[in-house]
C-alpha positions in Angstrom: 0.3 0.2 0.0 1.6 3.4 -1.2 1.6 5.9 1.5 0.9 9.6 1.5 4.3 11.9 1.4 3.1 13.5 4.4 3.0 10.2 6.5 6.6 9.2 5.0 8.0 12.5 6.3 6.5 12.0 9.6 7.7 8.7 9.7 11.3 9.6 8.7 11.7 12.7 11.8 9.9 9.3 14.1 13.2 7.4 13.0 15.4 10.1 13.1 14.5 10.8 17.1 14.4 7.2 17.6 18.0 7.2 15.9 19.3 10.1 18.2 18.5 8.6 21.5 20.0 5.1 20.4 23.3 6.0 17.9 24.4 9.4 19.6 26.1 7.3 23.4 27.3 4.4 20.8 28.6 6.1 17.8 32.7 6.0 18.0 35.2 6.3 15.9 38.2 4.9 17.1 40.5 5.7 14.3 39.9 9.5 14.6 41.5 12.1 16.5 38.8 12.4 18.9 37.0 9.3 18.6 34.1 10.3 21.2 32.4 14.0 21.0 33.0 15.6 17.8 32.2 12.4 16.3 29.2 12.0 18.3 28.1 15.6 18.0 28.6 15.1 14.1 26.1 12.1 13.9 23.8 14.2 16.3 24.1 16.9 14.5 22.8 15.1 10.5 20.2 13.3 12.4 18.5 16.1 14.4 18.8 18.0 10.9 17.1 15.6 9.1 14.5 15.0 11.8 13.5 18.6 12.1 13.6 18.7 7.9 11.4 15.9 7.7 8.8 18.0 10.1 9.0 20.7 8.8 8.3 19.2 5.3 5.0 17.4 7.2 3.5 20.2 8.6 4.0 22.3 5.4 1.8 19.5 3.9 -0.5 18.9 6.3 -0.6 22.9 7.7 -1.1 21.6 11.3 1.0 22.4 14.0 0.3 20.5 17.2 0.3 21.3 20.3 1.8 24.7 22.1 4.6 26.1 23.9 4.0 25.3 27.5 5.0 26.4 30.9 7.8 23.1 30.9 9.8 24.7 27.8 10.4 28.1 30.0 13.2 27.1 31.6 14.9 25.6 28.5 13.9 28.9 26.8 15.6 31.1 29.7 18.8 28.2 29.6 18.9 29.3 26.1 18.5 32.9 25.9 21.5 32.9 28.7 23.5 30.8 26.1 23.2 33.0 23.6 23.9 36.2 25.3 27.0 34.0 26.4 27.8 33.3 22.4 27.2 36.9 21.4 29.3 38.6 24.7 32.2 36.0 23.8 35.5 36.6 23.0 35.8 34.0 20.8 32.0 33.4 19.1 33.3 30.7 17.1 34.1 28.5 19.8 30.8 29.4 21.4 29.1 28.5 18.6 30.4 25.0 17.4 31.9 24.2 20.7 35.8 23.3 21.3 37.8 20.1 21.8 36.2 17.6 24.5 33.3 20.4 24.9 31.3 20.4 21.9 28.1 19.3 23.8 28.2 23.1 25.3 27.9 24.7 22.2 24.7 27.1 20.9 24.3 24.7 18.0 24.1 21.8 20.3 21.9 23.3 22.7 19.5 24.6 19.9 19.3 21.5 18.0 18.3 19.2 21.3 16.1 22.1 21.7 14.4 21.5 18.5 14.2 18.1 17.9 12.8 17.9 21.7 9.9 20.0 20.3 9.7 18.2 16.8 9.5 14.8 19.3 6.7 16.4 21.2 4.6 17.2 18.7 5.2 13.8 16.6 5.2 11.1 19.3 2.3 9.5 21.0 2.3 7.7 23.8 3.8 4.3 22.0 6.5 5.8 20.0 7.4 7.5 23.6 7.8 4.5 25.0 9.5 3.4 21.7 12.4 5.7 22.2 12.6 5.3 25.6 13.2 1.5 24.7 16.0 2.3 22.2 17.8 4.9 24.6 17.6 2.0 27.5 18.9 -0.5 24.8 22.0 1.9 24.0 22.5 2.5 27.7 22.9 -1.6 28.0 25.3 -1.7 25.3 27.5 1.3 26.8 27.3 -0.3 30.3 28.2 -3.8 28.8 31.5 -2.6 27.1 32.3 -0.6 30.4 31.5 -3.7 31.9 34.1 -5.8 29.8 36.6 -3.8 30.1 36.3 -3.3 33.8 37.4 -7.3 33.6 40.4 -6.6 31.8 39.2 -6.8 28.4 40.0 -4.2 26.0 39.7 -4.4 21.8 42.8 -2.6 20.8 41.9 1.2 20.0 38.1 0.7 20.8 37.5 3.5 24.2 36.6 1.4 26.7 33.9 4.5 27.9 32.0 5.5 25.5 30.7 8.5 27.3 34.0 9.9 28.2 35.2 10.6 31.9 34.1 8.0 34.2 32.0 10.4 36.2 30.1 10.9 33.0 29.3 7.2 32.4 28.1 6.9 36.2 25.6 10.0 35.7 24.3 8.9 32.4 24.0 4.8 33.6 22.2 6.4 37.0 19.6 8.6 35.0 18.9 5.7 32.5 18.4 3.2 35.5 16.1 5.6 36.8 14.2 6.6 33.3 14.6 2.3 33.2 12.6 1.5 36.6 10.0 4.5 35.7 9.3 3.1 32.6 9.0 -1.0 34.5 6.3 0.7 36.6 4.2 2.5 34.6 4.1 -0.5 32.2 2.4 -2.6 34.8 0.3 -0.5 36.1 -0.9 0.6 32.4 -1.1 -3.0 32.2 -3.3 -3.7 35.6 -5.7 -0.6 34.7 -6.3 -2.2 31.2 -6.9 -5.8 33.1 -9.4 -4.1 35.7 -11.5 -1.9 32.5 -11.5 -5.3 30.7 -13.0 -6.7 34.1 -15.6 -3.9 34.4 
């Protein structure tokens, strides 16, 4: 069955969000000068741009824009405004816009793309799609933890990094956050299953 162009663009935007959640923590090129940060930033830029452009195409074709800017976005907008002002007043604007070695994630472009992609996700993802994104993120976290665990027991793979997140602190914080996300997802899944069971029985 042939799909409408708008549905194809919406699917591309969804898959881009899922790819960001799965690939960004895992992506590494061991043979490059900086195997982690620059490469992760590059794949994030590529996937986020694809997702944003696909969503814009979907909006233009359907002429619909769901949802609204709720109060939840206010802290993020304030944070972005502070970073933008800091960038304008910086003695090295280029570094502030695109980041520097091992600090690319603090750049203005990275923060802007992340916020826009989060808004796109709020527009195109329903409950089941959000669960799919979370599952991809948890699978990625499990693989990151697996690589670190293998390295902990002394097994390494030549030039392949043993820590895919950079520093031990970053790895610990990332795995703690993803453990909390996984626990919350598990509990909400159980509650929804129980709710559906009781609803069917009424």
